[in-house]
Structures are given as structure tokens and as C-alpha cells.
ROBA-624361 format. One record per residue: residue number from 1; y, z, x of N, C-alpha, C, O in turn. Coordinates in steps of 0.001 Angstrom, whole numbers. Atoms other than C-alpha are relative to their C-alpha. Last residue first. Example, Ala and Ser with C-alpha at 12.3 -4.5 7.8 and 13.67 -1.06 7.14 Angstrom:
ROBA-624361
> k/nv/nw/nu/cav/caw/cau/cv/cw/cu/ov/ow/ou
> 2/-1190/-60/-820/-1060/7140/13670/1090/730/-770/2198/899/-261
> 1/-1190/0/890/-4500/7800/12300/1200/0/900/1181/665/1936
//
This chain:
ROBA-624361
> k/nv/nw/nu/cav/caw/cau/cv/cw/cu/ov/ow/ou
> 194/415/-1300/145/-101866/-8392/13394/746/328/-1872/592/1422/-2415
> 193/-646/-159/1464/-101806/-11834/14571/-100/1098/-337/-1132/1452/234
> 192/539/-882/1335/-102498/-11957/18228/1013/193/-933/2212/448/-813
> 191/39/-1701/329/-101965/-14187/21603/-219/124/-1154/-690/-880/-1689
> 190/894/-976/1270/-102048/-18077/22334/272/1208/457/643/1377/1619
> 189/-945/-136/1362/-99827/-21301/23295/-1373/907/-599/-2162/586/-1488
> 188/836/-1060/1404/-101551/-23675/25740/1345/1381/160/2286/1532/940
> 187/922/-1192/-734/-98931/-26568/27189/-670/1457/-597/-113/2091/-1494
> 186/1102/-247/81/-96631/-29175/26937/-752/960/822/-825/1247/2017
> 185/839/-485/242/-93081/-29880/26277/-761/237/210/-427/1365/-150
> 184/1910/-347/1009/-91303/-32450/26723/192/1318/620/978/1688/1492
> 183/-51/1615/954/-87436/-34182/27313/-1383/-17/-279/-2002/-881/-898
> 182/1663/34/-95/-85876/-30910/29768/-128/-835/-1883/586/-763/-2883
> 181/139/-826/755/-81793/-31239/30298/-2010/-79/-27/-2605/-757/810
> 180/1446/-685/-681/-81136/-33653/33054/-891/698/-1176/-2052/298/-1250
> 179/1322/1365/89/-79099/-35665/30495/-427/550/962/-1345/-257/1108
> 178/1554/517/1201/-77768/-32179/29923/-197/-947/-100/-756/-1146/-1178
> 177/754/-815/-693/-75345/-31843/33567/-1208/-104/-969/-2335/-391/-567
> 176/1100/716/-1499/-73932/-35264/32850/-1437/920/429/-2543/574/844
> 175/1033/1266/315/-72825/-33996/29732/-887/-374/628/-2094/-532/449
> 174/1711/-914/852/-71922/-30474/31591/172/-1438/-644/575/-2049/345
> 173/916/-473/-742/-69771/-33222/34005/-1207/1445/-451/-2251/1853/58
> 172/-530/-1450/-903/-67680/-34760/31424/-1107/242/1164/-1956/-645/1258
> 171/725/-1180/443/-69252/-38260/31200/1005/776/58/1959/431/755
> 170/-1388/-242/394/-66952/-41701/32231/-395/1033/-1243/43/961/-2391
> 169/-868/-353/-534/-69766/-42117/33984/1249/311/-4/2010/624/911
> 168/-1312/1170/265/-72158/-41888/31687/1139/840/726/1566/1988/610
> 167/-1131/327/-1232/-75605/-40360/31913/1298/-542/-346/1274/-1350/-1275
> 166/456/1837/-1102/-77879/-40179/28577/1567/606/1127/2590/1235/853
> 165/-963/404/-799/-77607/-36576/26572/-421/-946/872/-1439/-808/1549
> 164/-485/-815/-1915/-80158/-35304/24194/928/-1194/345/1057/-2217/-326
> 163/-1320/909/-180/-81425/-34962/20501/218/118/1843/-30/955/2711
> 162/-404/884/951/-85071/-33997/18296/1620/-654/1060/1984/-1785/738
> 161/-1701/-241/554/-85876/-32255/21755/236/-1165/-1305/235/-2353/-984
> 160/-309/1553/-296/-90110/-32539/22175/1544/497/-1035/1690/977/-2159
> 159/-1697/311/660/-92151/-30189/21772/637/-692/895/339/-1089/2022
> 158/-984/921/-439/-96158/-29856/22216/1087/297/-405/1109/937/-1456
> 157/-1171/-227/947/-99113/-26737/21734/1321/-1220/1008/1536/-1147/2218
> 156/-1811/1359/-956/-101927/-26956/22821/1204/285/-897/1442/692/-2034
> 155/-300/1525/357/-104343/-23888/21257/1040/-765/797/2030/-396/1430
> 154/133/212/-1722/-105413/-19689/22053/-436/-1724/-793/-1452/-1993/-1434
> 153/-278/1713/391/-105677/-17413/18975/171/-732/1427/98/-105/2484
> 152/-225/558/-1253/-106558/-13535/18593/-55/-1615/-301/-571/-2177/-1268
> 151/608/1209/51/-106650/-12031/15411/692/-794/1585/1839/-1012/1978
> 150/-466/940/-882/-106555/-8309/14871/-517/-1901/257/-1649/-2363/108
> 149/-1606/-394/-63/-107086/-6625/11785/110/-826/1165/323/-1982/800
> 148/124/-595/755/-111045/-7882/10665/1618/517/170/2158/531/-936
> 147/548/-1891/85/-111450/-10663/12631/367/644/-784/823/-98/-1655
> 146/-74/-810/707/-111629/-14312/13209/-98/1353/58/-983/1978/643
> 145/1204/-933/5/-111153/-15837/16091/165/1222/-1192/789/2280/-1124
> 144/-46/-1711/69/-108357/-18094/15651/-876/494/141/-1606/-386/-317
> 143/1019/-741/415/-108253/-22049/17069/-3/1733/30/102/2410/1053
> 142/969/-1262/-163/-105941/-24394/17690/-792/633/-849/-989/322/-2024
> 141/1570/-166/625/-103682/-27464/17144/-973/1515/945/-993/1815/2138
> 140/891/-211/-837/-99639/-27487/17878/-1563/-190/-685/-1620/-390/-1898
> 139/889/224/-81/-96148/-29184/17371/-1065/866/754/-933/1130/1949
> 138/1322/-467/-530/-93126/-28260/17484/-1529/-272/-458/-1784/366/-1479
> 137/1180/-298/284/-89767/-30329/17480/-1616/113/710/-2211/-493/1601
> 136/1342/-302/-1184/-86742/-28537/19430/-1055/-652/-1421/-1162/169/-2332
> 135/1293/-309/218/-83072/-28680/18142/-1321/-926/383/-1321/-2074/828
> 134/589/1434/594/-80356/-28605/20122/-1391/312/-626/-2258/1047/-154
> 133/777/1/1008/-77893/-26183/22080/-343/-908/-828/507/-1714/-1207
> 132/430/1522/692/-76925/-27018/25081/-1020/322/-842/-2237/217/-689
> 131/988/-503/601/-74963/-24102/27648/-143/-1377/-764/633/-2317/-592
> 130/-382/896/638/-73491/-25282/31459/-1003/389/-1921/-2230/343/-1833
> 129/977/58/527/-73643/-22773/34043/502/-634/-1230/1610/-280/-1633
> 128/-49/-1032/431/-70291/-23508/36091/-1174/-148/-1079/-1109/-1222/-1676
> 127/412/332/728/-70795/-26395/38876/-137/1683/-838/-666/2618/-236
> 126/-1506/-145/8/-69955/-26091/42547/21/220/-1378/919/1063/-1403
> 125/-623/1310/171/-73073/-28417/42802/1582/835/-253/2599/163/-426
> 124/-833/435/-731/-75000/-25596/45104/1239/-1436/-576/1859/-2156/206
> 123/-393/-1111/-919/-77356/-24595/42147/719/-1175/1026/599/-2382/816
> 122/711/786/-764/-77752/-27104/39255/621/453/1529/1564/-115/2080
> 121/-555/-486/-1131/-77413/-24818/35889/-574/-795/1306/-1800/-896/1361
> 120/484/-9/-1368/-78439/-24785/32362/1187/-137/1456/2394/103/1453
> 119/-679/-135/-1414/-78631/-22519/29887/-602/-1057/963/-1713/-1034/1493
> 118/5/-238/-1305/-80556/-23557/25986/1208/-56/1363/2038/-963/1321
> 117/-1008/19/47/-80475/-22587/22506/-157/589/2261/-243/1550/3025
> 116/401/-13/-1553/-83206/-24039/21609/2004/806/119/3041/589/-507
> 115/-1880/527/436/-82799/-24305/17075/-226/683/2364/-726/1791/2561
> 114/-742/-1138/-684/-86949/-24686/16547/1651/-397/276/2211/-1457/-3
> 113/-1096/251/-275/-88850/-26895/13917/936/1642/913/1165/2783/511
> 112/-820/-1019/63/-92172/-26451/13387/1027/-927/260/881/-2134/451
> 111/-1025/790/-401/-95812/-28407/12966/1003/1300/-356/673/2288/-1012
> 110/-1265/-165/864/-99032/-27026/12375/1600/-265/602/1806/90/1762
> 109/-858/1383/-629/-102907/-27432/13244/1570/262/-441/1579/582/-1629
> 108/-1131/-338/566/-105685/-24583/12968/873/-1713/736/646/-2531/1627
> 107/-1433/790/-1334/-109132/-25847/13971/1075/-283/-1229/1059/-991/-2236
> 106/405/661/-1232/-111175/-24056/10991/419/348/1038/629/1481/1471
> 105/1334/-235/866/-108881/-23683/8104/-906/-545/991/-819/-1744/1256
> 104/1049/80/-793/-105662/-22744/9389/-1229/536/-516/-1636/1645/-860
> 103/2224/-444/1286/-103217/-24380/7960/-678/195/1347/-714/-410/2418
> 102/1412/316/-478/-99611/-23717/10301/-1077/369/-1066/-1473/1387/-1632
> 101/1475/-206/1394/-96372/-23943/8994/-1207/-192/611/-1512/-1351/892
> 100/1264/493/-389/-93413/-22950/11754/-1194/284/-1405/-1566/1257/-2060
> 99/1294/-38/1484/-90120/-22175/11279/-435/-545/474/33/-1353/1275
> 98/31/1714/123/-86637/-21304/14237/-1513/286/-1244/-1797/1379/-1734
> 97/497/-706/1625/-85211/-19373/16504/-188/-1309/-901/225/-2468/-850
> 96/7/1328/1562/-84797/-20375/20224/-727/1349/-1082/-1396/2382/-1049
> 95/697/-758/1663/-83945/-18600/23326/237/-573/-1156/1257/-1064/-1638
> 94/78/968/1606/-83917/-21056/26533/-583/1951/-471/-1404/2803/-132
> 93/485/-795/725/-83432/-21313/30461/456/3/-1845/1211/-746/-2464
> 92/-179/277/1253/-82905/-24312/32875/-819/1731/-300/-1678/2304/369
> 91/126/-1734/598/-81971/-23878/36564/-105/-566/-1479/734/-1405/-1809
> 90/-177/-34/1098/-82163/-27457/38383/-464/1458/-899/-1616/1864/-1053
> 89/814/-402/1218/-82309/-26922/41972/773/-150/-1015/1991/0/-921
> 88/-460/-327/1231/-80279/-28576/44944/-851/994/-622/-1308/1755/231
> 87/-262/-1102/-944/-82403/-29551/48769/787/1418/-1339/625/2632/-1217
> 86/-1797/-72/-563/-81953/-32932/48136/-180/1746/10/724/2269/663
> 85/-253/-1841/-32/-86381/-32980/47968/1269/-264/440/1353/-726/1578
> 84/-132/-693/-334/-86855/-37076/47738/841/919/293/2009/694/610
> 83/1326/-379/-217/-88131/-39454/45298/-220/745/1057/-1398/846/1401
> 82/983/1078/-504/-85635/-41820/44812/-883/722/709/-1403/241/1716
> 81/-286/1807/-489/-83372/-38829/44829/-960/-907/213/-1603/-733/1248
> 80/181/780/-602/-85221/-35167/43685/786/-1507/-281/593/-2165/-1303
> 79/-658/2041/443/-84077/-32383/42048/-496/-1068/1511/-342/-795/2702
> 78/-443/1135/-1459/-86457/-29483/43084/880/-808/-887/466/-1342/-1917
> 77/574/1361/-92/-86703/-27276/39376/536/-607/1199/1762/-700/1249
> 76/-552/821/-884/-85997/-23644/39172/-425/-1529/482/-1209/-1603/1428
> 75/513/810/-514/-86931/-21666/36030/726/-816/741/1713/-1324/211
> 74/-372/870/-1028/-85408/-19042/34014/-340/-596/925/29/116/1859
> 73/-394/-131/-468/-87237/-17400/30972/1045/-528/1271/1909/-683/408
> 72/166/647/-820/-88041/-19063/28168/846/466/1309/1928/-97/1471
> 71/-351/-675/-1191/-87695/-16424/25068/-626/-1052/964/-1801/-1226/641
> 70/945/12/-978/-88833/-17398/21538/923/985/758/1554/1956/341
> 69/-1068/184/-972/-87896/-16168/17884/-683/-131/1350/-1717/509/1540
> 68/556/2/-1366/-90051/-17489/14838/1209/216/943/2198/-513/866
> 67/-1264/733/-604/-89897/-17653/10833/-376/711/1471/-1221/1602/1562
> 66/-407/-1562/-748/-93467/-18035/9661/1432/-444/430/1839/-1590/621
> 65/-692/626/-387/-95745/-20273/6900/894/1213/801/799/2397/478
> 64/-268/-808/-1055/-99538/-19641/7391/2003/-1342/235/2247/-2407/804
> 63/-1035/-24/172/-101223/-21396/4392/487/1523/886/144/2685/669
> 62/-179/1260/-1571/-104852/-21354/4948/833/-95/394/776/-267/1612
> 61/990/477/42/-105046/-18433/2092/-275/-515/1172/-791/154/2067
> 60/381/294/1508/-101819/-17257/1698/-884/-1180/-54/-567/-2311/-423
> 59/1616/101/-204/-99873/-16061/4451/-530/151/-1196/-221/980/-2052
> 58/560/203/1221/-95835/-16470/3176/-1817/-360/1248/-2048/-1334/1964
> 57/-711/-723/447/-92881/-14853/5774/-1162/-310/-1603/-962/282/-2664
> 56/149/1156/888/-95006/-14899/8394/1047/450/-1065/1541/1577/-1045
> 55/-44/-826/910/-92947/-13298/11288/-903/-662/-1717/-211/-1361/-2457
> 54/-322/294/1520/-93209/-14907/14518/-742/932/-784/-1723/1614/-490
> 53/674/-642/1291/-92845/-13625/18050/385/-561/-1378/1539/-595/-1806
> 52/580/-95/1499/-92812/-15815/20990/40/921/-1014/-1145/1083/-1307
> 51/720/-719/1227/-92793/-15798/24666/320/-234/-993/665/-1388/-737
> 50/-782/-377/957/-92527/-18554/27873/-626/1120/-1342/-1810/1119/-1681
> 49/21/-1380/1152/-93488/-19337/30768/547/78/-848/1737/-206/-713
> 48/-717/-1108/36/-92946/-22495/33220/-642/1016/-1452/-1161/542/-2463
> 47/735/-565/1131/-94834/-25285/35074/1218/1299/29/1866/1775/961
> 46/284/-334/-432/-91880/-28209/36419/-907/1378/-1267/-646/1528/-2460
> 45/583/-75/1363/-91610/-31823/36264/-3/1887/956/-14/2021/2180
> 44/1841/-108/125/-89412/-32323/39255/-383/711/-1333/379/1426/-1984
> 43/882/-1252/-1052/-85776/-32596/38668/-1381/-60/-266/-1946/-303/-1332
> 42/504/-436/911/-84798/-36436/38286/-597/1687/676/-1153/1991/1732
> 41/64/-951/-293/-82185/-38433/40475/-749/412/-1293/-371/-86/-2354
> 40/752/-527/1215/-82774/-42529/40467/-417/1780/892/-1125/1981/1878
> 39/384/-1117/143/-80093/-44472/42459/-906/889/-1388/-591/944/-2576
> 38/846/-194/-1046/-78654/-47358/42576/-1150/319/95/-2136/-407/218
> 37/-327/129/-1048/-76052/-46364/41241/-540/-610/231/227/-1356/840
> 36/-962/1024/14/-77291/-45189/38234/332/91/1806/68/985/2610
> 35/370/1203/-868/-80797/-43702/37216/1617/-820/-81/1902/-1601/-989
> 34/-851/1011/-345/-80812/-39935/36469/195/-1921/-111/-1005/-1983/-377
> 33/-600/404/-1311/-84036/-38953/35100/1462/-125/-453/1871/-295/-1602
> 32/-855/1297/162/-84984/-36608/32216/824/-620/1371/1664/-15/2037
> 31/-1013/486/283/-87269/-33922/32345/-20/-1358/782/-738/-2015/1535
> 30/-955/913/-846/-90507/-32358/32394/1273/-672/-779/1380/-797/-1999
> 29/-971/-434/701/-92057/-28309/31078/547/-1518/1026/889/-1284/2185
> 28/-857/1145/-875/-95361/-28300/32036/1030/-351/-768/806/-595/-1954
> 27/339/1281/297/-97279/-25185/29953/504/-1290/1471/83/-1155/2621
> 26/20/377/-1900/-97518/-21672/30166/-49/-1688/-555/-702/-2112/-1508
> 25/9/1917/-157/-96764/-20211/26251/211/188/1796/826/972/2519
> 24/-119/514/-998/-97305/-16735/25187/-549/-1301/465/-1647/-1855/414
> 23/468/930/-934/-97582/-15146/21869/277/192/1277/617/1312/1656
> 22/-398/214/-1335/-97032/-12324/19482/-684/-1484/1440/-1759/-1582/2033
> 21/1067/1043/-1649/-97655/-13167/16285/1471/445/897/2697/352/833
> 20/-557/801/-1564/-97182/-11007/13248/-478/-937/1017/-1592/-1354/1332
> 19/384/-465/-737/-98303/-10683/9345/625/-560/1326/1083/-1695/1461
> 18/-1172/460/-832/-97127/-10876/5710/-559/708/1676/-731/1923/1783
> 17/902/792/-1387/-100250/-10212/3602/676/-879/905/265/-1975/1287
> 16/1936/-1235/-453/-98814/-8006/1213/-349/-443/1260/-410/156/2333
> 15/-1225/-1006/-968/-95296/-10793/654/-841/1119/476/-474/1543/1571
> 14/-78/753/-1563/-98126/-13131/-511/885/523/708/993/202/1892
> 13/1472/351/-202/-98936/-10971/-3291/-266/-539/1551/-999/-275/2504
> 12/-43/-610/-1301/-95821/-9829/-4268/-1440/-164/668/-2116/823/959
> 11/-561/596/-694/-94757/-13061/-6337/-103/884/1610/270/583/2744
> 10/-190/1366/-1045/-97651/-13203/-7803/671/43/1133/241/-323/2227
> 9/1481/194/-1043/-98258/-9395/-8442/-61/-1415/565/-465/-1657/1702
> 8/105/-1145/-1235/-94712/-9273/-9534/-618/83/639/-338/192/1833
> 7/-1574/619/-1145/-94811/-12006/-11659/256/1005/1242/472/772/2431
> 6/1056/1239/-1079/-98228/-10142/-13175/665/-710/357/-34/-1335/1155
> 5/1150/158/-927/-95885/-7184/-13949/-854/-1128/817/-1023/-1338/2018
> 4/-726/-93/-1136/-93296/-8957/-15428/-850/672/898/-1075/149/1989
> 3/-564/1026/-662/-95296/-10306/-17849/413/-147/1290/207/-1019/2133
> 2/1564/1018/-860/-97174/-7516/-18787/437/-1176/763/-96/-1491/1827
> 1/489/-855/-1250/-93889/-5913/-19617/-690/-55/666/-628/278/1850
//
């Protein structure tokens, strides 16, 4: 009986220390360019905002493993061809689910992966919205203010897609729209854990 109680305590202790994270992201999103027919087309880099919620599965000492879900509302970015704005806009938004490991001792750092369900469109193109589902790698470096109940945190975050499409004259319109999809996101991420 003692072994069962001890095992329950060992398993239950990390579960009892679970926490919720609510965070906001503000940063720069840059896009791929399409170089074809002697021209270069690219959406301009855009400031984006996003929100994320995390639930810690393990919060034991300095180690934090959490499951996350995020949302970035639609943003419009001007499309430039050879540096000239052509009037069309590239629209992008996403929802995501993922997992993140953080080591929080003094300065915290972490890495994780998320699967983004992206929605793309080019205004004035006559094309319908296109979905693009792909994994992204996220890494962060930050600081959490120690406090007994609510722990505010702030840090730098960078995210890179693990796959991308390239423009091809033989590809579908949808795949060519995907070739404009974001290639990098970097910014400030902050929020609270409780």
C-alpha cells in the first residue's frame, strides 16, 4: 500500500503544479519572394500580433513542458514587384497547436514545435483563400518575474517554418500562393503564468 501511495505522490506532484499561460506576441513577419520572368515579387515585411494560451503538463523545478494553442488575426501586406507596390495585398492568418519545453532558471530559454493552420489570399487575384498547414519551430529567450501567484514574463521569440513551397510555372495557383507564405517571425512575447 505504501508503494502505491508513494507512486501516486511521485506522479501527482508534477501534475498538481500545472499552470496556465496567457501570452501576446508582437513582431515582424517576413515573406518569401518569387523570382521569375526577370522580376521579383514579394509581400513587404509586416508587423503582426498574436495570442497564445499554454497549459503546463509538467512544471517541476526549472523544467516546464506545455501544450499550446495560438491565433494570429488576418494581416494585409502590400505586394511589391521589383520594389514597386502593385496595389494587391497578401493576406495571412493562422491558428496553431503545439508543444514547448522551457528551462526557467534565471534567464529562461525554450524550444518547441507547433503546427500552424495558415490561411492565405491575394486580393485582386480572383483566387479563393488557400490553406497551408505546416510545422514551425519556435525558440525563445526571456525572463519571468518571480511572484507567488501570477508570474509575468517577457522575452524574444523567433519562429521558422520547417517546410515551404517554391514558385514553379507548372505548379497550381494555390501552390504558387503558398510560395509567398511567411518564412520568419521574430518579436516580443509576453504574458502571465498562473
